[in-house]
SELUMGU-944293 format. One record per atom (N, C-alpha, C): x, y, z negated. Coordinates in steps of 0.02 Angstrom, whole numbers, plus 50000, padded with zeros to 5 digits. Example, Ala and Ser with C-alpha at 12.3 -4.5 7.8 and 13.67 -1.06 7.14 Angstrom:
REM residues 2
506604971649610/506154977549610/506604983549610/506424988849646/506844994749643/506455000249606/
END
This chain:
REM residues 398
509215184949857/508675180249851/508455175349906/508795166949880/508565163649909/507775163449984/507695161850043/507385161150063/506835155150058/506165155450057/505835150150046/505815143350075/505605137550040/505795131450059/505265129650110/505205127250184/504655127550213/504615119350256/504155116850204/503955109250223/503395109850252/503345105150336/503055103450367/502625093750341/502025094350311/501795089950271/501325086350313/501155079550324/500405077250383/500345070050352/499875071450317/499715065250267/498805064050293/498765057850339/498205055650371/497635052650343/497685051650250/497145047950224/497335049150154/496875047650109/496745048150054/497505045150008/497625038250017/498285034950002/498845039950007/498945042950077/499495048850078/499475052150044/498825057149996/498845062849985/499235060949903/499025054949888/499235053049826/500045052549801/500355050049861/501115051249876/501315057449893/500895062749930/501365070849928/501165072249887/500725071349829/500825076949791/501365076249730/501605068149729/502075068049701/502565070249737/502685068949804/503285072249811/503405080049815/502765082649802/502685089149789/503265093449735/502805089549684/503065089549612/503695088649604/503985083849637/504805082749640/505055087549680/505015088949718/505105093849746/505305100049714/504895101749702/504875109049657/505155109149593/505265102049569/505775103449526/506395102749546/506515099449604/507135099949646/507445106549650/507125110549691/507065117049722/507255121649656/507105120149600/507315124949552/506615131249561/506875138849549/506365143249553/506125145149630/506505140949690/506455144249766/505645141049770/505625145949806/504935145449844/504655140449891/504305138049897/503985131249907/503575134149967/503475131950024/502595134650067/502685128950131/502155126750119/501755119950159/501395120850181/501305119650247/500925117450307/500935110850332/500165111050360/500035103250385/499585100050402/499375093150364/498745087750351/498675086650294/498195087250257/498075084950189/497315084850168/497105079550119/496575081350093/496555087150051/495955089849988/495565094249956/496325094649901/496655088449874/497165090149816/497665094149838/497825091349917/498385096049923/498375101649954/497785105449971/497615110349981/497455114549922/497205111649872/497275115249796/497875118049774/498635110849801/499105112649789/499565116949815/499125120749881/499525126149907/499755123749974/499515116850005/499645114850061/499185120950120/499285121850185/499025129150209/498945123150283/498185120250284/498165115750338/497895118650402/498205113650450/498215113850536/497405114050546/497075106450521/496475107250538/496155102850466/495475100450463/495315093950418/495455087950443/495675085750364/496175077750374/495485074550400/494965074750395/494295070250392/494285068650484/494585074550510/494575074050595/495035066850616/495465065150558/495915060250595/495915052650526/495445053850486/495525048250437/494795042250465/495195037150508/494585034650541/495105027950535/494625022650529/494895015850513/494525012750564/494805005850566/494675002150623/494545003850707/494304997450756/494464998450829/493795004350841/493375001050851/492745004450858/492805013350842/492785015750767/492825021650758/493465026350768/494015021450793/494485025650830/494425024750894/494075022650922/493975023351023/493455026651008/492925028450973/492455032750974/492775039350967/493155038750915/493355049150922/494395047850949/494135044550996/494825046251014/494945052351057/494715055451062/494745062351123/494905067851064/494635067451007/494775073050953/495415069050914/495675064150907/495975060750892/496825063750915/496775062251007/497225064651026/497395072651050/496865076451032/496775084051027/497135086150938/497105083250921/497275084250857/498045080650846/498145077950868/498985075350887/499265082350904/498985083850966/499345088050990/499485095750940/498655096750912/498735103250881/499055100650808/499415097050788/499865094950722/500575096450760/500565093550810/501075095850847/501615102650867/501105106350881/501135112750911/501065117950828/500635114450788/500775119050713/501375116850686/501655110450688/502275111050658/502775112850683/502885112350744/503345118650794/503375123150787/502735126350786/502565135550776/502745137050719/502925131450652/502985133450575/503755133950570/504165129650599/505025129450606/504955128050553/505055122250540/504885120450434/505655118650424/506105117050380/506615115150356/506665106050359/506085103350352/506075095850346/505075095250370/504945090850412/504415086450418/504315079850395/503845081250352/503895072950322/503105071950355/502865065550360/502355062350384/502265058050338/501835052950322/501585048350274/501065045350296/501335038350284/500675034350310/500335035050382/499975030150396/499355032150451/499975034250516/500585026350543/500965028450569/500535028250638/499995027050663/499865026850754/499665034350728/499415039950684/499305045850691/500115049750702/500465046350649/501065052250614/501525051350668/501715046450679/502385043650734/502295047950813/501685047750816/501605050550886/501665057850872/501445059950815/501415067950803/502205070050810/502685064750784/503445065850759/503795064650837/503595059450872/503695059150950/503905067850974/503195069850971/503005075951021/503445083050991/503665082250914/503825087050883/504725087550899/504955080850905/505735078450901/505755082150990/505215080451029/505345083051092/505395089351124/504805093951077/505045101151062/505565104551036/505815102350997/505945104650925/506535097650915/507205097750938/507265091550932/507995093050846/507935100350828/508375100250742/507945098550697/507335098450716/506985098250641/507015092150623/507505090850549/507315083350528/506655079050515/506615073750523/505895071850505/505965064850488/505575064750414/505635058350376/505065054950378/504925046950390/504285046750371/504185039450308/503645042950264/503645038650189/502985033350212/503105027750201/502845018750205/502995018650255/503335011150262/503535010450321/502985004850358/502885005750411/502535002950477/502714994450445/501944990950441/502444982750437/502534981450510/503114985150539/503354980750599/503734973450578/503834972750536/504254966850513/503854960150505/503084961850506/502464956150513/502314954350574/502254962650618/501934961950690/502014969050719/502034967450786/502354972150824/502904975050807/503294970650809/503944973850797/504334976750862/504164978150912/504484984450947/504554990050926/503884990350890/503754997750869/504445000450818/504844996450795/505424998650741/505985001850798/506244999250854/506415000250913/506285008350936/505715008950962/505345012650973/505295021350913/505295018850869/505295022550820/505975027450811/506615024550821/507395025750805/507475032450840/507035036550909/507385042150933/507135047050904/506455045150850/506125053150827/505895052550775/506175049650740/506125046150656/506745047050621/507095053050591/507885050450570/507895047950508/507215046450465/507425041650392/506645040450386/506565032850375/505855028750336/506145029250283/505475031050236/505655031350157/505235023850130/505565018550123/505115012650117/504965012350020/504355009050056/503945003849980/504194998449947/504544995750008/504604987850006/505264985949985/505624983449947/506394982749946/506644978250023/506254975250047/506604971450106/506504973950163/506404981550175/506024984750237/506784986150227/507284990050235/507824993050262/508214987950291/508304981350258/508584977850295/508244972550377/507594974250369/507044972450408/507144976950474/507084983250445/507174989250504/507724988950526/508404988050499/509054986750543/509094980950571/508654974850554/508904971450617/508374969850684/507814976850656/507434977750726/507844981350768/508104985050737/508524990650767/508124997550765/507794998750703/507365003350684/507535010750657/507455015750633/507725019950603/508085018850526/508525020850510/508775021050448/508185022150388/508375015250357/507695016650325/507985016150255/507725017950182/507965018750122/507295015850074/507655011950017/506945009149981/506985014749932/506415017749913/506285022949873/505945020349803/505675015349818/505415010849782/504605009649795/504155008449731/503345008249755/503185011849687/502635016249708/502185019349682/501915015149597/501765009449590/501455004249539/502135003549491/502685003449510/503335005749450/503015009849413/502825013749423/502705019349382/502175019349334/501695015249362/501185013749319/501045006349304/501745005149273/501534998649250/501344995649175/501395001949131/501065002549062/500435001149069/500045004849118/499345002149139/499134996849152/499524991049164/499594984149203/499604981349127/500054982049085/500124978949012/499684975848979/499514971748951/499254971848893/499284974348813/498794977848786/498994978348715/498944970348684/499064970248611/498894966048568/498314962048588/497654964048567/497074961548593/496894960148634/497164964148699/497054960348761/497534953348796/498104954848751/498574948548765/498284943048739/497904942748670/497554937648659/497004936548709/496874939648718/496184936948770/496464934648827/497084936048864/497324931848905/497764927648883/497984924448832/498124919148811/497584914048817/497104915948786/496464912048797/496194906048863/496754900248846/496444896448910/495854892848904/495474891548836/495004888648816/494334892448875/494414901148877/493884904248895/494194909648940/494564910048974/495014914749022/494544919549063/494994925749056/494574929049100/494874928549169/494644928949232/494654925749296/494414930249350/495174933649371/494934939649427/494694936249460/493924939649510/494034938749591/494004945049619/494454944849685/494854950249705/494674947849790/494054950749819/493774948649895/494034953049942/494354958849937/494734963449973/494374969749960/494584974650012/494354981150030/493834981850087/493864978550119/493754980250178/492814975150199/492564978550250/492004974950238/491934966050278/492404968050323/492724960350343/492954956050296/493234958750286/493664952750217/493054951550180/492534954150157/491964954150106/491514946350132/491364950050204/491184944250221/491224937050249/491954938050260/492234931650283/492334927550220/492724931450151/492944928050098/492434925650047/491794931250044/491414927849988/490914920349971/490834919150026/490534912350030/491144909349999/491574907350042/492244901650004/492254903749917/492304910349918/492444912049838/491974910049802/491384909949816/490684909149780/490794901349736/490864897849814/491014891549793/491634887549742/492164891949759/492684889749698/492654890949639/492344896649624/492154898949566/491704893249533/491234891749573/490744886549558/491114882649507/491604879849566/491984872649538/492354873949496/492784879149491/493144882949430/492674882049351/491964884949349/491564885249298/491414876749266/491394872749305/491314868049318/491794864349233/492444865249247/493154864249211/493064868949174/493064875249170/493054880149117/492354883049108/491954880249060/491204880549076/491134889349020/491654892648995/491724896448951/492144905848994/492174901749038/492754907949089/492324912449102/492614919049096/492104926849106/492454926549177/492184927649252/492544927849311/492194938449302/492724940249327/492744947449328/492824951149418/492194953049434/492664957249518/492374963349517/493264965749513/493434975349506/493134976049609/492644979749599/492364982849667/492494989149680/492794989049750/492924996649774/492165001349791/492195007349784/491495009049752/490855008849812/491415008949888/490945010349948/490675003249964/491054998649935/490814990149934/490364987849888/490074990849858/489724987649780/489154984949807/488724987649833/488114984149878/488414978149907/488574978849948/488864974249996/489024965449945/489504969649897/489734962949848/489174960449814/488904966249783/488224963749740/487634957349790/487604959649835/487344956849866/487524949749882/488064951249912/488634944049911/488604940049863/488414940649785/488614938449746/487954934749701/487354936049742/486774936649706/486464927149743/486824926149800/486994918949815/487324913249781/487864917149734/488344913149696/488074908449667/488134901549632/487904897749565/487954899649504/488854903549508/488864907449431/489094914449462/488754919149447/488844926049452/489534928149399/489854931649444/490404936949406/490084944349405/490484946849340/490314955149309/490544958049359/490384962949391/490574967649447/490684972949420/491424976849424/491544983949383/492024986849437/491744992249410/491904999349459/492365005049435/492745006549471/493235012449449/493745008749422/494325011549439/495015011149431/495195009549351/494945013349299/494905010649234/494665003449203/494065004749238/493974998049222/494164991349255/494494992849344/494844988449347/495674986049319/495894990649291/496564991049253/496374986849198/495864987349158/495654984549083/495594976349118/495154975449155/495194968249209/495894964949211/496284967349231/497054968949253/497244964449194/497244969949141/497614967349078/497544961549040/496784959549042/496734953449010/496484947949063/496534947449100/496614941449157/496924937549147/496864929849137/497464927749149/497384923049217/496964922649266/497294922349338/496804924149394/496924925249439/496474928149493/496784925449562/495954925349582/495884922549642/495904928649701/496184930149766/496304937149781/496404937049853/496084940649897/496274940949957/497034942749967/497454940050009/497974942550037/498074948550037/498464953550016/498704960750036/499024963349985/498964972349991/499344972849924/499374971849833/498514968949839/498274968349789/498664960849741/499094957749797/499454952849764/500144954649710/500484960949752/501144963249720/500694965849661/500144971249656/499914972849582/499854966949532/499604962149566/499384956949525/500204952349488/500764953349542/501164951549516/501514954549449/501454961849479/501944966649431/501494967449336/500874964249350/500254963949305/500344958449263/500994952149300/500994946449269/500454943349267/499904942449327/499374937649318/499434931949371/499554925749341/499584920449414/499024920049462/499024922449529/498644921649585/498604916149635/498084913449654/497764911949714/497714915849768/498034916349833/497804921849888/497724916249942/497164920649983/496564919350022/496494924450065/496464920150159/496304924550217/495964921850244/495584923550271/494914923050315/494734929250364/494554926350417/494454931450452/494044928250535/493664931150592/493464930950637/493894925950676/493634920950708/494154915950753/494874920350797/494454924250840/494894929150876/495384933450837/495174935050779/495834938750711/496344934750708/496134926650686/496344923650669/496884921250720/496704920450787/497234918650858/497654925250875/497524930650869/497874934950903/498244935850822/498204931650764/498664933750710/499214930750729/499124924050736/499314918050756/499904920150800/499864922650852/500234926150910/500684931450869/500544935950837/500984942150822/501334942750761/501034937850712/501384938250643/501704934050647/502454933150645/502984929050627/503224930050573/503114926550534/503294927150442/503144920350433/503294916950372/503314911150340/502654911650293/502544920450250/502154921150215/501764926750235/501194929350205/501114937250217/500874937550153/501064937250103/500964938650038/501594941349996/501534947149985/502044950749962/502414948249913/502424948349860/502674944949811/503234938949841/503144934049885/503264928949931/503744931349972/503714937049996/504224941450036/504884946050008/504694948049958/504994951549913/505514946049866/505274939949871/505734934949851/506194929049869/505704930549941/505944926249996/505894918349974/505514917249960/505254910449921/504634911149907/504204906449908/503514905149909/503374902849839/503144909349817/502994908149733/502044907249731/501824912149767/501144911949744/500874909849817/500184904849795/500004898349832/499504903749902/499424904549936/499054906849981/498844902250059/498084901950065/497834897650106/497514902350161/497544901050226/497454906150271/496894901950309/496324903150335/495874903650372/495414895450368/495704891250402/495404883950377/495454881150323/496134884350287/496474880850236/496274883650163/495904888650186/495544893450116/494964889150108/494814883550088/494324879150058/494164880649979/493574878649965/493394880249894/493724874449859/493864868749878/494434863749834/494924864949846/495164868649878/496004871549862/496224876749843/495634880749839/495744885949816/495684884549717/495034881849706/494934880549632/495404876549616/495784871749646/496394866149619/496854870649597/496924874049647/497634878249628/497644883949576/496784888349582/496684892249504/496824890449464/496384883449443/496524877749398/497074877549374/497544875549408/498354875449415/498744883649364/498274886849396/498604894849390/498374893949312/497794893249296/497314895049204/497924889049164/498034885249170/498544877049133/499064880849124/499184880049065/499924882049032/500474873249074/500494873849114/501044870349167/501584873449196/501814869849253/502304871449279/502354875349336/501644875049362/501264878949418/501124886449374/500954888149339/500664895949316/501594896049279/501924894449263/502534894549239/503134897849298/502884894249335/503504895449402/503154904149420/502544903649441/502214910349455/502604917849393/502604914749335/502704921149290/503644922349312/503894917349320/504504918449310/504814922349361/504524922449437/504474923249498/504174930449492/503614932449439/503474941349443/503914942749412/504294940449362/504794945749318/505484945449370/505574939749409/506404944549483/505784947749508/505234948649526/504894952549569/505034959349543/504934961049459/504994966349439/505694968849449/506064964549418/506684967949434/506894972349486/506614968549552/506994969149612/506604974749637/505984975849614/505574984249640/505904988249583/506214988849524/506324992449492/506884995049517/507574991249557/508184993749573/508054999049611/507815002349625/507735007949669/507775014749614/507665014149547/507415017449484/506625019349465/506595023549424/505895024449397/505315028449427/505785033749474/505455040149503/505355038349571/504925034749608/504925033749693/504925041749725/504485045549692/504415052149719/504935058049728/505375055949667/506115058349666/506655055649721/506585050149717/507175047049765/506895048449827/506015048049865/505905051549920/506365059849922/506095061449882/506445070349895/507205068149915/507605066149870/508455067149882/508345063449967/508155057549965/508255055150029/508015058550116/507505062550090/507355068450133/507825075450139/507825074950063/508405083550066/509045080450101/509265073050089/510005073350133/510065072450206/509245073250230/509285074350308/509355081650334/509355086450284/509555092950299/510275093650302/510675090850285/511635092650291/511595088350350/511255082250377/511355080150420/511225080950501/510485084750489/510305088350541/509805094650507/510415100150525/510005106250504/509405108350551/509095111650515/508265114750555/508605118950589/507945121950630/508055125750679/508115133250639/507855135150600/508115142650573/508725142250525/509115145850489/509785143250442/509455141150380/509345134550381/509345132550319/509725132050237/509505133150194/509945135050137/509835129050098/510285126550059/510455121150029/509895119649941/509355115149938/508955116749887/509495117149824/509285122849768/509695122449727/509805118649673/
END
């Protein structure tokens, strides 16, 4: 009888939990009847799925400079606790997911103490956008990066980072939820009374800087499209902030909350005005022509200009290697520019068709890894067991 497969897993936040649960499901299928034992860090869903926690995930799930500084002593202690717990567990594999500032420091500690433990990290840090020196620093203590974006393996190779495998993006698994049915397609096709998505971001700083200019742009669009319906999908924790901000808009959008309502709005939308970020990729896969914008504090913009060495910050543009989604940064993100380009995206013209053609290419590229990112991640991670045997005698999965 084969011994249990021992997996150490560290997911530092909710988005990592979702990936981890898919990974565990695919790993169990791959292992057949072999027992799986999991320890590490994760949320309630992972604990319910069998993970034995080293400490509460809430201890490390912090974002923003201020909160991180305030909890730095605890974070440093938890890094040590995680490294000690993983090393004592003697896993066949350590998988860390996202949260790179925490996870990669733990990986470094584990590699120093137990060099033979294979280490994979799922979700490539944005070293291709900024702080590119991180790629080279990761290489000694991460055996494999499991990438969500197709351009990342080449970028990591160029930056002398760890070997990187494109395993696919979870959005590919949910494409059917983004595609309209007959009635929704008819609504999307209505250029006279279009549904227009407003997506100002998921952080308070984004809301604060983008909402005023988005409000003015919406008012301008409403002059040309008086029958347009503006829909703003909001994340729960920002609903009150958004409601307060739109109360000053000349034309108020309909605010919807929750993933179900958001997806319904995506399926009906003819175009979108969005903050730069992952949502631009989701809109591309939903085939919704988009105008993207970013505004931040002056000091943030100054730092970004020095650190970010990219011709675009929009994921569909980066995937294609050319500009398809128009983007407006800082002072260029004016109501005039946003409304003019959004009206072009709403019309049945060359600008709209160019985006739709580009989005079809994005989908083809994103699908190239196959239908199951989690299954691909499992195979890429298990391949490390042959390349770097674990400390205890590891048996190949059934």
